[in-house]
N, C-alpha and C positions, 0 to 999 in steps of 0.2 A: 459714300467716301472713296476715293481711287486709294486712299493711303491705310483701307482696309483688306489685309491681305486675305480675306474671305469674304467671300460676295455674298449678295443681301440669300437670295436664294437659296444658297448653301446655312447661312448661320440663320435662316426662319424651320429648315428639313432639321439639323441639327437639335435643335431649343425644343421642336416635334416632338421627337428619341426622347428628348433628356424629358423634359413632362413624363414620357411614358413611362422613361424608368425609374423613376420618383412615383408615379402610382402603381405600381408593382412590386418597389421596391417597399409602399408602406403593406398594398396588400398582404404582400408574405410575412414582413415581421411583423407590422403589426395586425397581421392574421393571426400571429403564434397566440397574443393575448386576448386577441377578440373570443377567437375559439375555446382558447382555456376557461372565459368565461362566464360563454353561452353554456357552456358544458357541465357547469360546477354544484350544480343542484345538483345533477342529475346522475354525472360519473363518480362524484364522491357523495359517500353516503354517512360519511361519521364525520365528524368536527373536525378529528387531526388529519383525514385523508384531506379537506376541505382548505387545512390550516400548508398541508403538502402542494394542491395547483397553488396558492397564494404565491407558493414562495418557487416554485417553479419559471412562475412569468415575473414575479416581484423585482426580481435585481435591475429586467432589462428593458420592463416594459417603456420608460421614459426616453431613453432612446429608441425604442423603434415608434412612436410617437415624432421625431425630427424630419422623415420620411413624409408625415403629412402636411409636417407647418411650411416646409422646405418644396411641400407641391405648391401650396395655398402661393407663397412666396413668389414662388414663378411663377404661377397664372399673372400674380399683379404683374412683376415686373416686366415678361416676356411676350405676355399677350394683355394690355391692360382691357382691350373692350369686354375679351371673354370674361375679366375679371370683372368688371359692370355690370353685365347683362344676369351672369349665374350668381354672384353675390348676391343681388339687391335680389332679382328672382324669384331665389332658391331660398331666399332667408328664412323664413319659418322651417323649411325642412334642414338646414343648416343649424340650427336655433337646438332643434332635438336633439343632431348628432351632438353638438358640444357641451352639455345639459347631459348626456348620457355618458360620456369619455368624462366629464365633469365628476361626476359620479363615482367612478375606479378609483382615482386615487385618494379619496376620502374614503371611500370603502375600505381601500387596502389598510389605511391608517387607522381606523375606531372597529371594527371588524373584533380585534383582541383586544379591547382595553378594558374588557368588561366579561369576567367568565360567566354568559346568559348564554339558555342557549338561545331564548325568543330574540335575545338583539341580536344574536351572533346569525342568528338564522335570518332575519329582517335583512343583516348586512351584505348575503349570501344573492339573494334577490335584489337588491340593489348592484352586486357586481355580474347579475348575468343581464342585469338591462342594460350596464354599462357595454358589452361585447356584445347581447344579441340584437340592440338596438341598431347602432351602426352597423355592424355590418348588412344586415335586411336592408336599413336608406341608400348607402353605401351603393346597392343591386339597384334600387329604386331608383335612382337619381341616373344610375349607370339609361333604363330602360328608357329614360323622357328626353335623356341626349337621343336616344338613336330614334325617339317616337316624333322628335321635334318639340322647343318647348314656343310658346306661345310670346315672342314679344315682337317688334318691329320698332325699326328708325325712323325718326323722320330726316328734313333736309339738312338740319345741322348734327345728325349722327348720336341724337340725345337718343335713349334706347329706354319702351314705356314695355314693360312684363303685363298681361291681360291675365294670366292666371292667378291660379291661389295654391294653397297646400292639401287641398283636396282633390284636387284635379291631379295631380303627381302619381295618385291611389289608381292607377288605370290596372285591369288584368294584366297585360305584357310586362311593365312597370314592373308590379304588385312579383308576375314568374320570374323575372331577370333578379330581384330582391331575393328569390329562394336561390334563383344561385347563388349567391352571390354567400347569402349564410351557410347553405350549402358548404362549398368550397373552403370557406372561413374553417368550418367546424371542423370537418377533416383536417384541416393545419392545425387545427387545438387538439385535437387526435391525436396526431402524430406526434406532436412534443410533448403532452402526457405519458404515452404508450412509450417515447422514447425517452422518457424522464424519471419517472415512477417504476416501481413493481409490483405484483401481487393482485388483488381482487379490486382495486384502482385501476392500474392497468391493462387490463383484461375488461372491464369495464366501457374504456377508454378504446379499445380496438373492437366493440361490439358494437358503441355509437358512432366513429367512425369509421366501418364500413359501412353502416346502413347510408347513411351520409353521404359520405362518396358513390353507393349506388343508386341516390337517389337524385344528384347532381348531374348523373350521369345522364340519367332519362331527360333531366329539365334543360339541361344544356343543350340537346339533341331536341326538343318539342321548342325550345327557342328559336332555332335552325330553323325548323322550318318553318314557324312563324312568321318569322325574318321572309321565308323568302314568298309562303306565298298570302300574309295576313296585315303586312303593313307594307307602306310604301317607302319606297330609301332617296336617298338625294343627289342630283349629280351636277356640277356646275357644266353649262353649256358655251359658254362666253368663250375665249380665249384667256389662258390662265397666263399672269407674265406675273413669274417667282419674286422678281426682279421692281416691281410697280409700290407703288406710296399705299397706304393703307387708306381703302375706302372699299369697306361691307358693299356699298351699294351699287359699286361699277361691275357688277357680274349681271350674269342669268341664270340660272337656276332651273331646275323641273322634278316631279316625284315619278317614279316608275315604281309600281308593281316589282317587288325585291330587289330595289336598286341597290341593295345596301349588299348584293353579292356581290357587282360589276366590277369591284378590284380583284376578285381572285382569279376573273377573268383577264382582265388586262396586267396582273402582275399573279404568276400561277404560285411563286415561290410563298406567297403570306396563308396559303393552306396551312401551313407548318404550325399557322397559331390556333384553329381548332383540335389539331390532330394532335398539335402537343397537351392541349386543354383534355381531349377526349384519353390518349396515353395516360398522362399523366395522372387521373383522376385510379383511371384500371390497376394502375402500379402501387398507389396506394394504397387500393381496396386489398389488395394480394398482401403488398407488403407488411399491412396489419394482420391480416391473416397468419402471413405466415411467423411473423412477430417479429419481425426484422426493425432496425432502432434506423440509422443512419438513408439507408434507399429508401424506408417510407416516408419519411421528411422530407427528403430530396425532392420526391417522386409527386407529392403533394403540392410543395413549392412549383413544380413543374407546372402542375396544373392552374394553378392560380396565375403564372407567368400567362400560358397559352392562351386560357379565358378573358386577361384584363387583357393582353394581345390582340385576342381575336374582335372584342368591342373597337380598341383605337386602330387597327388595321381594317374593317367595314367601311367606320366613319371617313378615311383618309380622302381630301383633305380639309375634311370639315371636324370644326372645333363644336362648334354648336346650331344645330339647323333651327330655321326659324320656321314653326306649324303653320303662324299668322302670314304671312312676309319672306317667303321662299329666297328672294334674291336681298335678302337683311340678313341671311344665313353665316357663321364667321365662319372664315379656315384659316387655314395657318400663312395661306398665302396672302390674306388684306387686314389680318386680326393682331399684329406683331407688334411690335417696340420698332424703333426708328435702328438702323441699319450699325449705326454706334453701338446704343444701346444692346446692345444684344450681343455685338464682339467682347465689349466689358466685359459684362455677365460673365461668354465662355472663359475668358482670361483667369478670373475671378476662381472660379467651378473650376477649371486646372491645378487653379494653386490649393483651394481647401477640401475637394469633394476625396482625394487619395488620405490627407488626412484623416478625414471624417472615418472612409474604409475603414483605415487600420486603426482608429481605435474601438469602432465597432467589432473584428473582428478577432482585436486582444480581449475586448471585454467578457465577450460567448463563449471566449477560453478559458480565465478566467473561472468563469461561473459555470462553468458545462459539469456532466457530472449525473449523478441522478440525487433526487432531492426523499427520502424517507423520512420519518417521525423521527428516528434515529439521530437521523442528521441535525432536525429544528429542536433536537433537546442540545445539543452542543454548541446552537446558533442563538446567544442571544439576543441579534438584532434582528431576528427572525421574526414574518409578523405571524 
């Protein structure tokens, strides 16, 4: 439409960037809660210490999940074909994630209802599952995006997914899952070390340092695997960023190490993996040096860099197809209409600053060290 002041190609690129921001935002903010949950049975040894950890993330975990919910909404509204294929094809994996995420609020509410050791120990493991499983499966999902999903489109653009849940658990995808788990555990350790004291904080620093070092190794191994072990996708036909939606209107080829091509075309993209490695190294150093804010910033930067590396490597693909490469979804042929993207951008420009300001205010109010003494003064503590 000529009355829209931003051209279609630019809007598509803006929404690709905004989707990336939302996914990174959830990985950082939601990663705080998932990481603490994954460390709960190990970093905390007593009931009092575990209550401290619950109350470190308890006041803010619901708000942090909004990033994930909004991300799903953006996929639905801005990239409907991606929503149709991914949410149907990865249905079982998403159900597992949702069930694990649902366990967390139940665990928060019920753990302290009964003063029984076995009761609370059982809920501790439920909370661990609620942190460990999503952190792992999110990475497995990203690994499968890099490998390509087994789907194809017919002449009417109907999508057919030919895989199953267990086909997602390939060695490379599991490696990506471990990278995701490692970076989120590092983030959780940075949160615990920054908001608690004593032996609890020391154990978190130990686990976080180990997780950070292991993630560096796994992230590097993933890069080598991408370069020499799997095929990347590339559009070989002319790309028209303003063309109508038609995923079948292009040609695609696969080449070994093809996901690294963008770093040759756009050298600035190397900032993604560099930030990932530097952030992990900074988090490990910060944990050992007992730095608080600097460690959390470094671990957050690592998550930003690692998730950005995946997105930048894939560009412009959103979801490649392993069984019908020409049906792969890209941001140029799988978006909503020009008008829809523009209206969504206007609404985002209005509401996003409000959400950001409110989130900042909540974290400012809830800041500070959490201890057993502070819990005794708080009748609403978990």
